[in-house]
Phi, psi and omega in degrees: 000128178272119185257121185230158176236147179251124182233109183201138183276000179252119182301314179300324180293319178296318182296319181296314181292322177301317181299320178294316184290329181293349177283349182259120183293335184263011180246128176245122177273111186276348178164173178230154176217148182251349181210177185295318181298313178297320182296316181296319179295319180296316180295319179297320183284319192254341180045062183290161173287328185209160178239136165259107198238123174285155179279309183270113180239164176297127178058043176150190180230168176299330179294327177297325181293333184288343179293116181083003180288140175304121182295346178281350176274119181285142182241126172242113178283139177230112189209163175267359186252129180276339190284353179268357185301314180302318180293324180300317181281338172297326179267015173065039171295147180285331181198167182219106185254138177263138177283145352285138184286133176265157183300318181298317180290325177296320179298321177297316180296318179296322178299319178292321177295320179298317181296317180293319180296322180293330181271358183293122182291150178293131181289150176257347184224156161250137180255118180259118181260113177259179180292327185258332186204166176245131182237123172276136178244120178293136181299328180290346178261359183266124182257319188220142170236124181240130177288135179222075181067236179279001182240167168235145177261126181254120179252129188245166184294338179275006179089355181279159179221132182233145174260131183235132177287101183191160172254161178297320180294328178283332183276327186307315181295347182265359181245125178291134181233115352288172012277348181281149183215131178272104182282330178204179181297337185245009187217126172238135185233140171277109185300329182286350180255004182280126177267319184198146174242119183266139177255197180089204183291334183241078179289127179205161176246133178249152187243159185295327179196153169086304189268144175287155177302151180240131178287146183236140168284170184298314181296315179297321178300312181294318179296319181294319178300318179295318180294321178294322178295319178294321179295320178295322177296322177297319181295321179294316180294328180289000000 
């Protein structure tokens, strides 16, 4: 699934582009933003594969947003102005679409986004940005992800816990599966870190080190047991 965000300060323009993109079964629109602040928060939370980005935004431009942007996120400029095209390609935008966008040109832009997303290397770290410092967390050290409203709680093998501004849907594409497994809408578990799954009245999963046990609902318990059995089968075949 190609995950994209629409960033434009004009509501009709966002609505028009959304309608075009919704015709593609392999495209997921993870959100919209009307200004730089909203756009940065959306990108931080959802980590999209690509942006459909207007040049002229409220209190800034699309080029301002590119400062510090993950270079693995593909950028397609969508604008009514032709004179920004040279600068757009100087910053390695994948495409430059003129409003109103037609279906053939949109398909070309999506094709370029798909190719870049397919070549995107699997991340080895999650970067947690706090008010005072930035901490990289190795995926191999991550045991549990718990949804907490607009944040997720990351529990690691060293016993530490970090809050990250992200959604589960935004985080899932950044986690290799397996070893990670989504047991429920609010819980992701590293199968390789599971020590024991307890049944009975108090269903819970215990971990090899660092993380406290996590309570499980019946459906999550059953799904996790199946995933662990499949993971064990993979290890035997290997």
